[in-house]
Every structure is written in C-alpha cells, then in structure tokens.
TORKE-522869 format. One record per atom (N, C-alpha, C): residue in three letters; x, y, z; residue number from 0. Coordinates in steps of 0.05 Angstrom, whole numbers, plus 5000, padded with zeros to 4 digits. Layout:
<nodes>
> rest  u  v  w  nr
> ALA  X  Y  Z  NUM
...
</nodes>
This chain:
<nodes>
> rest  u  v  w  nr
> MET  2935  5569  1683  0
> MET  2942  5579  1709  0
> MET  2923  5568  1731  0
> PHE  2897  5567  1725  1
> PHE  2878  5557  1744  1
> PHE  2882  5527  1750  1
> ASP  2893  5512  1731  2
> ASP  2899  5484  1735  2
> ASP  2919  5481  1757  2
> LEU  2937  5500  1760  3
> LEU  2957  5499  1782  3
> LEU  2943  5498  1809  3
> PHE  2923  5516  1812  4
> PHE  2908  5517  1837  4
> PHE  2892  5491  1841  4
> LYS  2880  5481  1820  5
> LYS  2864  5457  1821  5
> LYS  2881  5433  1830  5
> ASN  2905  5431  1818  6
> ASN  2923  5409  1825  6
> ASN  2932  5411  1854  6
> LYS  2938  5436  1862  7
> LYS  2947  5440  1890  7
> LYS  2925  5432  1910  7
> LYS  2900  5439  1903  8
> LYS  2878  5432  1920  8
> LYS  2875  5402  1921  8
> LYS  2876  5389  1898  9
> LYS  2875  5359  1896  9
> LYS  2896  5346  1914  9
> GLU  2920  5356  1911  10
> GLU  2943  5346  1928  10
> GLU  2937  5349  1957  10
> THR  2927  5373  1965  11
> THR  2922  5378  1993  11
> THR  2900  5360  2003  11
> ILE  2879  5357  1988  12
> ILE  2857  5339  1996  12
> ILE  2867  5310  2000  12
> GLN  2883  5301  1981  13
> GLN  2894  5273  1983  13
> GLN  2912  5271  2007  13
> LYS  2928  5291  2012  14
> LYS  2946  5290  2035  14
> LYS  2930  5290  2061  14
> TYR  2909  5307  2063  15
> TYR  2892  5307  2086  15
> TYR  2877  5281  2090  15
> LEU  2868  5269  2068  16
> LEU  2854  5243  2070  16
> LEU  2874  5222  2082  16
> ASN  2898  5223  2072  17
> ASN  2919  5204  2082  17
> ASN  2926  5209  2112  17
> ASP  2922  5234  2120  18
> ASP  2927  5242  2148  18
> ASP  2902  5239  2166  18
> ASN  2883  5223  2157  19
> ASN  2859  5218  2173  19
> ASN  2843  5243  2179  19
> ALA  2838  5258  2158  20
> ALA  2824  5284  2161  20
> ALA  2795  5280  2170  20
> GLN  2784  5301  2181  21
> GLN  2756  5302  2188  21
> GLN  2741  5313  2164  21
> LEU  2720  5299  2156  22
> LEU  2703  5308  2134  22
> LEU  2680  5324  2146  22
> LEU  2677  5349  2137  23
> LEU  2657  5367  2149  23
> LEU  2638  5376  2127  23
> ASP  2612  5369  2131  24
> ASP  2591  5376  2113  24
> ASP  2577  5400  2125  24
> VAL  2577  5424  2112  25
> VAL  2566  5448  2124  25
> VAL  2539  5455  2112  25
> ARG  2525  5436  2100  26
> ARG  2498  5440  2090  26
> ARG  2478  5438  2113  26
> THR  2453  5444  2108  27
> THR  2433  5442  2129  27
> THR  2429  5412  2137  27
> ALA  2417  5409  2160  28
> ALA  2412  5381  2170  28
> ALA  2395  5365  2151  28
> SER  2375  5378  2139  29
> SER  2357  5363  2120  29
> SER  2373  5355  2095  29
> GLU  2390  5373  2085  30
> GLU  2407  5365  2062  30
> GLU  2425  5342  2069  30
> PHE  2437  5344  2093  31
> PHE  2456  5323  2102  31
> PHE  2441  5296  2105  31
> ASN  2417  5297  2117  32
> ASN  2402  5272  2122  32
> ASN  2393  5259  2096  32
> SER  2389  5275  2075  33
> SER  2379  5263  2050  33
> SER  2402  5252  2033  33
> ASN  2427  5262  2037  34
> ASN  2450  5252  2022  34
> ASN  2475  5264  2033  34
> HIS  2493  5246  2042  35
> HIS  2519  5255  2052  35
> HIS  2540  5234  2049  35
> ILE  2565  5241  2053  36
> ILE  2587  5223  2051  36
> ILE  2591  5209  2078  36
> GLU  2591  5183  2077  37
> GLU  2594  5167  2101  37
> GLU  2619  5177  2117  37
> GLY  2615  5180  2143  38
> GLY  2637  5188  2160  38
> GLY  2639  5218  2164  38
> SER  2623  5233  2149  39
> SER  2623  5262  2151  39
> SER  2609  5271  2176  39
> LYS  2617  5294  2187  40
> LYS  2604  5307  2209  40
> LYS  2588  5330  2197  40
> ASN  2564  5335  2207  41
> ASN  2548  5356  2197  41
> ASN  2547  5380  2217  41
> ILE  2558  5402  2208  42
> ILE  2556  5427  2223  42
> ILE  2548  5448  2203  42
> PRO  2522  5456  2202  43
> PRO  2513  5476  2183  43
> PRO  2529  5502  2185  43
> VAL  2536  5514  2163  44
> VAL  2552  5538  2163  44
> VAL  2541  5560  2181  44
> GLN  2514  5560  2184  45
> GLN  2502  5581  2201  45
> GLN  2510  5579  2231  45
> VAL  2519  5555  2239  46
> VAL  2526  5551  2268  46
> VAL  2556  5544  2271  46
> ILE  2572  5547  2250  47
> ILE  2600  5539  2251  47
> ILE  2615  5552  2274  47
> ASP  2609  5578  2279  48
> ASP  2623  5593  2300  48
> ASP  2619  5580  2327  48
> GLN  2595  5571  2333  49
> GLN  2588  5560  2359  49
> GLN  2597  5530  2361  49
> LYS  2597  5516  2339  50
> LYS  2602  5487  2340  50
> LYS  2630  5478  2332  50
> MET  2647  5496  2323  51
> MET  2674  5487  2314  51
> MET  2690  5474  2336  51
> LYS  2682  5480  2362  52
> LYS  2696  5467  2384  52
> LYS  2694  5437  2384  52
> SER  2674  5427  2370  53
> SER  2669  5398  2370  53
> SER  2689  5384  2350  53
> LEU  2704  5400  2335  54
> LEU  2724  5388  2317  54
> LEU  2751  5386  2331  54
> ASP  2767  5367  2322  55
> ASP  2794  5362  2333  55
> ASP  2814  5380  2318  55
> LYS  2826  5399  2333  56
> LYS  2845  5418  2320  56
> LYS  2871  5404  2312  56
> GLU  2875  5380  2322  57
> GLU  2900  5365  2315  57
> GLU  2898  5351  2288  57
> LYS  2873  5348  2278  58
> LYS  2869  5334  2253  58
> LYS  2861  5354  2231  58
> PRO  2870  5350  2206  59
> PRO  2861  5369  2185  59
> PRO  2831  5365  2179  59
> VAL  2819  5386  2168  60
> VAL  2791  5386  2162  60
> VAL  2787  5390  2132  60
> ILE  2770  5374  2120  61
> ILE  2762  5377  2092  61
> ILE  2732  5385  2092  61
> VAL  2726  5409  2082  62
> VAL  2699  5420  2083  62
> VAL  2686  5418  2056  62
> TYR  2660  5410  2056  63
> TYR  2645  5410  2031  63
> TYR  2616  5418  2037  63
> CYS  2602  5427  2016  64
> CYS  2573  5434  2018  64
> CYS  2560  5424  1992  64
> ALA  2540  5439  1982  65
> ALA  2526  5431  1957  65
> ALA  2542  5440  1933  65
> MET  2550  5465  1932  66
> MET  2563  5476  1908  66
> MET  2591  5488  1914  66
> GLY  2597  5494  1938  67
> GLY  2623  5506  1944  67
> GLY  2623  5533  1958  67
> GLY  2600  5547  1958  68
> GLY  2599  5573  1970  68
> GLY  2599  5572  2000  68
> ARG  2582  5556  2012  69
> ARG  2581  5553  2041  69
> ARG  2607  5541  2053  69
> SER  2618  5522  2038  70
> SER  2643  5510  2048  70
> SER  2666  5530  2047  70
> ASN  2665  5548  2029  71
> ASN  2685  5569  2027  71
> ASN  2684  5587  2052  71
> ILE  2660  5595  2060  72
> ILE  2656  5611  2084  72
> ILE  2665  5596  2109  72
> ALA  2657  5571  2111  73
> ALA  2664  5554  2134  73
> ALA  2694  5550  2136  73
> ALA  2707  5545  2113  74
> ALA  2736  5540  2112  74
> ALA  2751  5566  2122  74
> SER  2742  5589  2113  75
> SER  2754  5614  2121  75
> SER  2752  5618  2152  75
> LYS  2729  5612  2163  76
> LYS  2725  5615  2192  76
> LYS  2742  5595  2207  76
> LEU  2744  5570  2198  77
> LEU  2760  5550  2211  77
> LEU  2790  5558  2210  77
> LYS  2798  5566  2186  78
> LYS  2826  5575  2183  78
> LYS  2833  5598  2202  78
> ALA  2815  5617  2204  79
> ALA  2819  5640  2222  79
> ALA  2821  5631  2251  79
> ASN  2811  5607  2257  80
> ASN  2812  5597  2285  80
> ASN  2833  5576  2289  80
> GLY  2852  5574  2270  81
> GLY  2875  5557  2274  81
> GLY  2873  5528  2264  81
> PHE  2852  5522  2249  82
> PHE  2849  5495  2238  82
> PHE  2864  5493  2212  82
> LYS  2875  5469  2207  83
> LYS  2886  5462  2181  83
> LYS  2863  5453  2164  83
> VAL  2856  5469  2143  84
> VAL  2831  5463  2129  84
> VAL  2834  5468  2099  84
> VAL  2819  5452  2084  85
> VAL  2817  5456  2055  85
> VAL  2788  5454  2047  85
> ASN  2780  5472  2028  86
> ASN  2753  5472  2018  86
> ASN  2752  5454  1994  86
> ALA  2737  5432  1996  87
> ALA  2734  5413  1973  87
> ALA  2713  5422  1953  87
> GLY  2697  5442  1961  88
> GLY  2676  5451  1943  88
> GLY  2650  5436  1948  88
> GLY  2637  5428  1927  89
> GLY  2611  5414  1929  89
> GLY  2615  5384  1935  89
> ILE  2593  5372  1943  90
> ILE  2593  5344  1950  90
> ILE  2601  5326  1927  90
> GLY  2594  5334  1902  91
> GLY  2602  5318  1878  91
> GLY  2632  5318  1875  91
> SER  2645  5341  1879  92
> SER  2674  5343  1877  92
> SER  2687  5326  1899  92
> MET  2676  5327  1923  93
> MET  2687  5312  1945  93
> MET  2685  5282  1939  93
> ARG  2663  5273  1928  94
> ARG  2660  5245  1922  94
> ARG  2682  5236  1901  94
> LYS  2688  5254  1882  95
> LYS  2709  5248  1862  95
> LYS  2736  5245  1876  95
> HIS  2742  5262  1896  96
> HIS  2767  5260  1910  96
> HIS  2770  5234  1925  96
> LEU  2748  5224  1935  97
> LEU  2748  5199  1950  97
> LEU  2753  5175  1932  97
> LYS  2746  5177  1907  98
> LYS  2750  5155  1888  98
> LYS  2777  5154  1876  98
> LEU  2794  5174  1880  99
> LEU  2820  5175  1867  99
> LEU  2838  5153  1878  99
</nodes>
C-alpha cells in the first residue's frame, strides 16, 4: 500500500520537474552552502512564512531538506498558502529523482 504513495509522489515530482518547478532547500544556510542541488533556492524552514513571497506561485515547488522532516513542515505551509507543492524528502531522495 505504501508503494502506491511512493509511486504517486515520484510521478508528481517528475511532472513538476517537467513543468519547470522551483527547487526549494529548507535547510539552514550553512547546510545549503556546504552541499546543495544546483539551481535550488535556499529558504530555511524557520523563515518560510516571511520569505515565501519570493517564490513564484505560478510554478510548482519541490521542497527538500536533510531527512524530510523540515521539508514536510515547509510543504504544509506552502500548500496552505496556495502553492502547488510536493515534499521530496531528503536531499538524497531529491538527487535520485533528478537522475531518473
């Protein structure tokens, strides 16, 4: 049953990537500076409420962090504010989606 959700998430991430999605890294600035996915924007989850205005509401958003917890919080907040968003989980998972 959980594979169903996993496949749905994979499909959504691929669709968003094809739709020129914004990649959002919600880790701290120091985490981002030491290792991030090229083309990602860094908005730490702690300031997502104040900084989400810098994202384009017309484009989908793919959120990731280190392990998936912070990206889940950020995705919920973005969704509540009208963004089309999917939580990719951790940076390792996100890198795998980019290689598909």
